[in-house]
N, C-alpha and C positions, 0 to 999 in steps of 0.2 A: 696342502692337506693338513699340515700340523696345526695351523691357526684354526681351521674349521673344527677340528676335534676338540680343541680347548673351548671354543665357543659353544659347541653342543654340550659339553660337560657343565659349563657355566649355566646354560639355560635349564638343564635338568636339575641342577642344584637350586636354582631360583624357583622353579615350579614345585619342587619338593617342599621347600620352605613355605611357599604360599599355600600349599595343600594342607600342611599340618598346623598352621596358625589358627584356623577356626577350632580345631580340636583342643589346642592349648587354652584358648579363650574359654571354651565351654567347661573344661575341667577345672580351670583356675577359679571360676565363680563358686564352685562347691566348697572351696577352702576358705573363702572370705564370706563371712556372714554380715554383710552390710545392711543396715536398716535405716530408713529415713527417720531422723529424729522426730519425736512427737511435736506436733504443731508446726512442722516445716513442710508438710506435704500439701502442695497446691492443687492436687488432682481432684477431679470430681466437682462437686458444687460447694466446696468449702468457702467460708467467709474469711476475709482478710481483716484483722484487728491489730491496730498499732497501739502499743503501750509506751507512754512517756512518763517517767517518774522524776520529778524535780529537775526538769530540763535535760534529763539524761535519757537517751533513747534506749528503752528496754528491749525493743524489737517488734517485729511483725509476726503475728501468730495466725495460723490458718486453722479454723475451728469448724466443727460440724454445724449445720443449720440448727437453730433452736438451742444452741449452747447459751449459758448464762454467764454473766460477769463473775459471780462468785465461783462458778466451776472453773473458769479460766484462771482466776487468782489462785485457787487451790492447787491446780495442776502445774502452774508456773512457779510456785513457791514464793509468791509475793504475799506477805502477811500485813493486812491492814486492819484486822479486827472486824467487827460486824459492819457490813456495808449493805446498803439497799441493793437488792438483786434486780437485774433486768436482762431481757433477752438481747443478745448481741446482734448487730446488723452489719452487713457487708460494708467495708470502707469506713468503719468507725475508728476514731482516735480517742483513746482514754488517757486523760492527763491526771496523774496522781500527784498531789502535793503532800509529800510525806512529812509534813511538819507536825505540829501537835494535834491537828484535827483529822489528818489523812483525808482531806476532801478530794472528791473525784468529779471531774468535769468531762463531758463528752463533746466531741466535735467531729468533723469529717477529716479524713486523711487528706493532706495537702495534694494538690494536683500533680506535682512532680513525683511524689511517692505513688500516687494512683497510676500514673503512666508507667513507672518502673515496675509495678506489680501487674501490668497488663490490664488495668481497669480503665474504663472510659472516664472522661471528665465532663462536667456539666458545662455546656457551651455558654450558658447564661452567666456563669461566674468565672469563666476563663480569662486570664490576663493575656497580654501580648506575649510575655515570656512563656506562659503555658502553651499557647498555640504554636509557638516556634519549636517546641519539642516534638510536635506531631509530624511524622514523615509526610511530605507533600504540601506542607504549609510553610511558606517563606515569609519574609518581612512584609512584603506588599499584600499578600493574601491575608495575613493576620490583621493588618491595619484595616483592610476592606471589611473583614468580618466584624471587627470592633465598631467601625463606623456604621455599618448596617444595623448592628445590634442597638447602637445608640439611637439610630433613627426610628427603628420599629419598636423599641422598648425592651422586647425580649423575644427569643425564638420560641415558637410553639411546637415545631418539629424540625428535625435535621434537614429535611428536604428544602426548607426555606433558603438554605445556603446557595442553592442553584439560582437564586434571584440576583446574586452578586456577579458582576461582570468578571469573567475569567473562571468561574466555577461551574462546570457542567457535571452531568451525572457521572462521567468517567473519572473526573478528578475527585468528586465527592466520594466515590467508592473506595478511593485510596485511603481516606482518613475517616470514613464513617465509623469504623470499629473503635476509634479513639474518643468519640464524642457521644453525648446523650443530652436529652432535654429533660429537665426536672421542673 
């Protein structure tokens, strides 16, 4: 009986601790006022914009739709002087040469970065290395996709991948969210 009494006391203690943990968690949140830093929130329909300044990655910013280049520069503290303003697009990379002329070039975010941000990549521009980063695509499948693309010229829709031997609708559904056709 002695062992059984200790076991019961131990179980009661464990259940008591498990019962108060949620209360501690709820009350501790009121003491910590954590806010997501500006331009770090990926929720909603925010646009991903990458800024590179003199081959130094300044970061990826998430902005509201219809935000402009000058608004982003102002809020990030990057001072370039007067710049031609334009509306930002999702997946844009802004390259700033902060030399004497502060020239600005725009390009698309690299496929590796797009996948890391949860954005799909254009199947018509994907390399073998890009395709290998997609879950469900191995070396053989990536090679088959590239060979098929070379043969047809370009994909017009993602569903054309099912014409490749070994890719059926079930397999396509695994990596459909990672690809798009432009």
